[in-house]
Structure formats: structure tokens, C-alpha cells
C-alpha positions as CSV (number, residue, x, y, z in Angstrom):
1,X,33.4,-2.6,-21.2
2,X,34.4,-6.3,-21.1
3,X,31.4,-8.4,-21.8
4,X,32.4,-10.7,-19.0
5,X,31.9,-7.8,-16.5
6,X,28.9,-5.9,-15.3
7,X,29.0,-2.3,-14.3
8,X,26.8,-0.8,-11.6
9,X,26.4,2.4,-9.6
10,X,25.5,2.2,-6.0
11,X,23.8,5.0,-3.9
12,X,25.9,6.2,-0.9
13,X,24.7,8.5,1.8
14,X,25.2,8.7,5.5
15,X,23.0,11.5,7.0
16,X,25.3,11.7,10.0
17,X,28.3,12.8,8.0
18,X,27.4,13.5,4.4
19,X,25.9,16.7,3.0
20,X,24.6,15.1,-0.2
21,X,24.3,11.6,-1.7
22,X,26.9,10.2,-4.1
23,X,27.2,7.1,-6.3
24,X,30.1,4.6,-6.3
25,X,30.7,2.9,-9.7
26,X,32.0,-0.6,-9.7
27,X,32.6,-3.5,-12.2
28,X,31.7,-7.0,-11.2
29,X,32.7,-10.3,-13.0
30,X,29.4,-11.5,-14.4
31,X,28.1,-15.0,-13.6
32,X,25.0,-16.8,-14.7
33,X,22.0,-16.2,-12.5
34,X,23.7,-13.3,-10.7
35,X,21.4,-11.3,-8.4
36,X,21.6,-7.7,-7.2
37,X,22.6,-9.0,-3.8
38,X,25.6,-10.8,-5.4
39,X,26.8,-7.4,-6.7
40,X,26.5,-5.8,-3.3
41,X,28.4,-8.6,-1.7
42,X,31.1,-8.3,-4.3
43,X,31.4,-4.5,-3.7
44,X,32.0,-5.1,0.0
45,X,34.0,-8.3,-0.1
46,X,36.2,-7.6,-3.1
47,X,36.1,-3.8,-3.8
48,X,36.4,-2.8,0.0
49,X,33.4,-0.5,-0.1
50,X,31.7,-0.2,3.3
51,X,28.2,-0.2,1.8
52,X,25.2,-0.4,4.2
53,X,22.5,-2.8,3.1
54,X,20.2,-5.4,4.6
55,X,19.5,-9.0,3.9
56,X,19.0,-12.2,5.9
57,X,17.6,-15.3,4.1
58,X,18.7,-14.6,0.5
59,X,15.8,-16.6,-0.9
60,X,12.8,-14.1,-0.9
61,X,11.4,-15.1,2.4
62,X,12.5,-12.5,5.0
63,X,11.6,-9.3,3.1
64,X,14.7,-7.3,4.4
65,X,16.7,-6.7,1.2
66,X,14.4,-4.3,-0.6
67,X,16.1,-1.7,-2.8
68,X,15.3,0.3,-6.0
69,X,17.0,-0.9,-9.2
70,X,16.8,1.5,-12.0
71,X,13.8,3.1,-10.2
72,X,11.9,-0.1,-9.6
73,X,11.5,-1.4,-6.1
74,X,12.7,-5.1,-5.9
75,X,14.2,-7.6,-3.5
76,X,18.0,-7.6,-4.0
77,X,18.2,-11.4,-3.4
78,X,15.8,-12.2,-6.2
79,X,16.3,-9.4,-8.9
80,X,18.6,-10.4,-11.7
81,X,21.7,-8.2,-12.1
82,X,21.8,-6.3,-15.3
83,X,24.5,-4.2,-17.0
84,X,24.5,-0.5,-16.1
85,X,22.0,-0.8,-13.3
86,X,21.7,1.9,-10.6
87,X,21.0,0.6,-7.1
88,X,19.2,3.0,-4.7
89,X,17.3,2.8,-1.4
90,X,13.5,2.3,-1.3
91,X,11.4,5.4,-1.4
92,X,8.9,6.7,1.2
93,X,11.3,5.9,4.1
94,X,14.2,7.9,5.6
95,X,17.7,6.7,4.7
96,X,19.7,5.4,7.7
97,X,22.8,4.8,5.6
98,X,23.3,4.0,2.0
99,X,20.7,1.3,1.0
100,X,19.4,0.9,4.6
101,X,16.1,2.7,5.2
102,X,14.1,3.2,8.3
103,X,10.9,1.1,8.2
104,X,9.8,1.9,11.8
105,X,7.0,4.3,10.8
106,X,5.2,1.6,8.8
107,X,5.9,-1.1,11.4
108,X,4.6,1.1,14.2
109,X,1.4,1.9,12.1
110,X,1.0,-1.9,11.7
111,X,1.3,-2.5,15.5
112,X,-1.2,0.3,16.3
113,X,-3.9,-1.4,14.2
114,X,-3.8,-4.6,16.2
115,X,-2.3,-7.2,13.7
116,X,-3.4,-10.1,15.8
117,X,-6.4,-12.4,15.8
118,X,-8.8,-11.6,18.7
119,X,-11.4,-14.1,19.6
120,X,-13.8,-14.1,22.5
121,X,-15.7,-17.4,22.0
122,X,-13.9,-20.5,23.3
123,X,-12.4,-23.0,20.9
124,X,-15.0,-25.6,19.8
125,X,-12.3,-28.2,19.3
126,X,-8.6,-28.4,18.7
127,X,-7.4,-28.4,16.0
128,X,-10.3,-26.5,14.4
129,X,-11.4,-27.6,11.0
130,X,-11.4,-25.0,8.2
131,X,-12.4,-25.3,4.5
132,X,-10.6,-23.3,1.9
133,X,-13.8,-21.3,1.4
134,X,-13.7,-20.3,5.1
135,X,-10.3,-18.6,4.6
136,X,-10.4,-17.8,0.9
137,X,-10.4,-14.1,1.5
138,X,-7.2,-14.1,3.5
139,X,-5.4,-17.1,2.0
140,X,-3.5,-15.1,-0.7
141,X,-2.4,-12.5,1.9
142,X,-0.4,-15.2,3.8
143,X,2.3,-15.0,1.2
144,X,3.2,-11.5,2.4
145,X,6.9,-11.4,3.6
146,X,6.5,-7.9,5.1
147,X,9.1,-6.2,2.9
148,X,7.1,-3.0,2.5
149,X,8.2,-2.8,-1.1
150,X,4.5,-1.9,-1.9
151,X,4.5,0.9,0.6
152,X,7.8,2.3,-0.7
153,X,6.3,3.1,-4.1
154,X,2.7,4.0,-3.1
155,X,1.9,7.6,-4.4
156,X,-0.6,8.1,-1.5
157,X,2.0,7.6,1.2
158,X,3.3,10.8,2.7
159,X,4.9,9.4,5.9
160,X,3.1,7.9,7.6
161,X,3.5,10.2,10.6
162,X,2.6,9.0,14.1
163,X,-1.1,9.2,15.0
164,X,-2.2,12.5,16.6
165,X,-3.9,12.8,20.0
166,X,-7.2,11.7,18.4
167,X,-5.7,8.7,16.7
168,X,-5.8,10.1,13.2
169,X,-2.8,9.5,11.0
170,X,-1.7,9.8,7.4
171,X,-2.3,6.8,5.1
172,X,-0.6,3.8,6.5
173,X,0.3,2.3,3.2
174,X,-0.6,-1.0,1.5
175,X,2.0,-3.1,3.4
176,X,0.4,-2.3,6.7
177,X,-3.1,-2.9,5.4
178,X,-2.1,-6.4,4.2
179,X,-1.0,-7.3,7.7
180,X,-4.2,-6.0,9.2
181,X,-6.4,-7.7,6.5
182,X,-4.8,-11.1,7.4
183,X,-6.6,-11.0,10.8
184,X,-9.5,-8.5,10.2
185,X,-11.0,-10.7,7.5
186,X,-10.4,-14.0,9.3
187,X,-13.7,-15.7,10.0
188,X,-12.7,-16.2,13.7
189,X,-11.6,-12.7,14.4
190,X,-14.0,-10.8,16.7
191,X,-12.3,-7.4,17.1
192,X,-14.1,-4.4,15.6
193,X,-11.3,-2.5,13.9
194,X,-13.7,0.0,12.1
195,X,-12.8,2.8,14.4
196,X,-9.0,2.3,14.0
197,X,-9.3,1.8,10.2
198,X,-11.3,5.0,9.6
199,X,-8.6,7.0,11.3
200,X,-5.9,5.5,9.0
201,X,-6.8,7.6,6.0
202,X,-7.7,4.5,4.0
203,X,-9.6,6.6,1.5
204,X,-6.3,8.1,0.4
205,X,-5.8,4.9,-1.7
206,X,-6.4,5.7,-5.3
207,X,-6.6,2.1,-6.5
208,X,-3.8,2.7,-8.9
209,X,-2.6,-0.9,-8.4
210,X,1.0,0.2,-8.2
211,X,1.4,-1.9,-5.0
212,X,0.2,-5.0,-6.9
213,X,2.6,-4.3,-9.8
214,X,5.7,-4.3,-7.6
215,X,4.8,-7.0,-5.0
216,X,7.5,-9.6,-5.1
217,X,5.2,-12.4,-4.4
218,X,2.2,-11.3,-6.4
219,X,-0.4,-10.6,-3.7
220,X,-3.7,-9.1,-5.0
221,X,-3.3,-6.2,-2.5
222,X,-6.2,-3.9,-3.7
223,X,-8.9,-6.5,-4.2
224,X,-8.1,-8.8,-1.3
225,X,-6.9,-6.3,1.4
226,X,-7.6,-2.7,0.8
227,X,-11.1,-2.9,-0.7
228,X,-12.5,-5.1,2.1
229,X,-10.9,-3.0,4.7
230,X,-12.4,0.1,3.2
231,X,-15.7,-1.5,3.7
232,X,-14.9,-2.0,7.4
233,X,-13.6,1.5,7.7
234,X,-16.7,3.0,6.1
235,X,-18.8,1.7,9.1
236,X,-16.6,3.4,11.6
237,X,-18.4,5.3,14.4
238,X,-17.2,8.7,13.4
239,X,-18.1,8.4,9.6
240,X,-14.6,9.5,8.6
241,X,-14.3,6.9,5.8
242,X,-17.9,6.8,4.5
243,X,-17.0,7.9,1.0
244,X,-17.5,4.5,-0.6
245,X,-21.0,4.2,0.9
246,X,-21.9,7.7,0.0
247,X,-20.7,7.1,-3.5
248,X,-22.8,4.0,-3.8
249,X,-25.9,5.7,-2.4
250,X,-25.4,8.6,-4.8
251,X,-25.3,6.3,-7.8
252,X,-28.3,4.4,-6.5
253,X,-30.4,7.5,-6.0
254,X,-29.5,9.2,-9.3
255,X,-28.6,6.2,-11.6
256,X,-25.4,8.2,-12.3
257,X,-22.8,10.1,-10.4
258,X,-24.4,13.4,-9.2
259,X,-21.0,15.0,-8.3
260,X,-22.5,18.2,-6.8
261,X,-24.5,16.4,-4.2
262,X,-21.8,13.8,-3.6
263,X,-19.2,16.7,-2.9
264,X,-21.6,18.2,-0.4
265,X,-22.3,14.9,1.3
266,X,-18.6,13.9,1.5
267,X,-17.2,17.4,2.5
268,X,-20.1,18.8,4.5
269,X,-21.9,22.1,3.8
270,X,-19.3,24.4,5.3
271,X,-16.3,22.9,3.5
272,X,-18.4,22.8,0.3
273,X,-19.1,26.5,0.5
274,X,-15.4,27.2,1.0
275,X,-14.8,25.2,-2.2
276,X,-17.4,27.1,-4.2
277,X,-14.9,28.8,-6.6
278,X,-13.4,25.4,-7.5
279,X,-16.9,24.0,-8.1
280,X,-17.8,26.9,-10.3
281,X,-14.7,26.4,-12.4
282,X,-15.6,22.7,-12.7
283,X,-19.1,23.6,-13.8
284,X,-17.8,26.1,-16.4
285,X,-15.4,23.5,-17.8
286,X,-18.1,20.9,-18.0
287,X,-16.6,18.7,-15.2
288,X,-19.7,18.6,-13.1
289,X,-23.5,19.1,-13.5
290,X,-26.0,20.7,-11.1
291,X,-29.0,19.0,-12.6
292,X,-29.8,16.0,-14.7
293,X,-32.3,13.3,-15.0
294,X,-31.6,9.6,-15.8
295,X,-33.9,7.5,-17.9
296,X,-36.2,5.0,-16.3
297,X,-34.3,2.2,-18.0
298,X,-31.1,3.4,-16.4
299,X,-32.7,3.6,-13.0
300,X,-34.1,0.0,-13.3
301,X,-30.7,-1.2,-14.4
302,X,-28.8,0.4,-11.5
303,X,-31.4,-0.9,-9.0
304,X,-31.0,-4.4,-10.4
305,X,-27.3,-4.3,-9.9
306,X,-27.6,-3.2,-6.3
307,X,-30.2,-6.0,-5.6
308,X,-27.9,-8.5,-7.3
309,X,-25.1,-7.4,-5.0
310,X,-27.4,-7.9,-2.0
311,X,-27.7,-4.3,-1.1
């Protein structure tokens, strides 16, 4: 291939007419600082390909141009074009056409969790003065451009499907939780979202940090959004997301993780009995213990940690 040109393969699929995806191969004249979006524009303007793709601002602010490049979710307007790249749609979302995906499930989940600041007390003055400490928890989240790139690569996302009649739904994804954390952690927000959050399968998050690895604007999603919201969800009225509290109480009581009692606490006695064959296999393979006793030194150390944390 001519070194002045760059080859790329672009995913093509229209569910309305195609039975299977295909890839169109193109060659593009290479230019310094060329981005993936430039390659897509060239494919349409110069090669005559009617490729479906989204973009608006072109400067990493609107969050609309997310695609996968060589398996990595990126923003097409910001990712450098490289030789031999494969451009595909984002994952975890249905394909509308080619590189355009349907984000409506994530957007709907975001709206259902009330992404707006609710305050009941009147304004003391206007404008209200805030210190950086007042909003430190939510300040990094304000950089979010709602691209849902993080949700597209989250291994815990299986939909999310619409909420059922009781309000329960599959894991809503890190992108949605960032939007909710912006207001739920704000010092002036007065809406109790614990009931909504406990039904959002927030405990499905495995803290794998994949969302942070791919975030185009470098938001600390797990530590600044998901973990604090887990704390709110754990206090929900139905106790559906109490696992973090149960885990902490288990460690505090045993100065270790007593997996058998934690399993019963989290799953309930009836479900635990149904899982007895699995528990026995875990016991035989040394993956769990039925009885153990921690040293007094370990107990004192664990208790000191909890007291230092204010618990």
C-alpha cells in the first residue's frame, strides 16, 4: 500500500434490508492529525458510500460520534486514524444502521432515575455561594458528555430492558449512573433516590474499572459515581442492594470474610438451601469455610478500621 494512503474497513449493516453485516474496504489519503471522523467523511464525500454515522460538534463535546475502532470504544472526532483500522458500532446497543446505534434504552433509564436536582428549601440567596469542598464529590462528573461509551463496553450491561411493573430493571450502566450521581450527590439535592437506585441492579457492577479505562474525558466513574450511589441504594426500603452493608457487617463480626454466613445473609435461607450443591462443591475445593476463628489482634485491627471510618 502507498505510505501516503491509509486503509480502513467499515462495518455496514441495515437490519431493515440486510441479513448479515459486511465490511466495506476503502483507502484514504493520509493527512497529519487525521481522525476517524475524517475517514468516515471521506468515505461518504469521495467514495460515494452511504454510511450511517453520527456526529455534531467534532470537538469532543457532544458525545454523539462513539464507535469501536479495532475493538476499542472511542469518539470518532478525537481518535487518531491508523493504518488498517476496523471501524464498528458501539456494543451493548442495537444497530439502527451501520455505525448508528440505538441509545434510547440507556437514555430512558437515565430519565426514570430523575436526573434533576430536587430541592424543597427556598433559596437563601441568589446566587448561592459554594466552595470547592461543597461540590468536590460531583465536580469531576460535570465533564461527562453523555456519550455512553462507558456503558457500551460494560460487561455487566445486558440491556438494559425497561423496568418491570415493580420498577426493577437490569443494570442501567455506568453512563446512566454518572448522570444520576451529578444530582444525587449534590449538597442541595433533597430527593431520596434510594428506592429507585436499589431497583437498578447497581450491585451488578463488578468494579472492573473498564468504564474508567475507556472514558474519553477521564472521569473517575467507579469511585466518584458508582460507589457513592451504591451506598444510597444499600439504604433502600426493600433491602435489595444491601450487599455492601452486609459484607461490611460480616467482616466486622468475624474479622475476615465468613463466606457461608454472608451467602445466607445475602441470598436468604430458602435460596441458600437451593444452592447447597454449589456450596458443597466450594467447600470441597477449599473455596469457602464453615468455621474459623480470627485472632484477637485481627479483631482489634478490623474494629479500629471501622471506627476510623466513622462506622
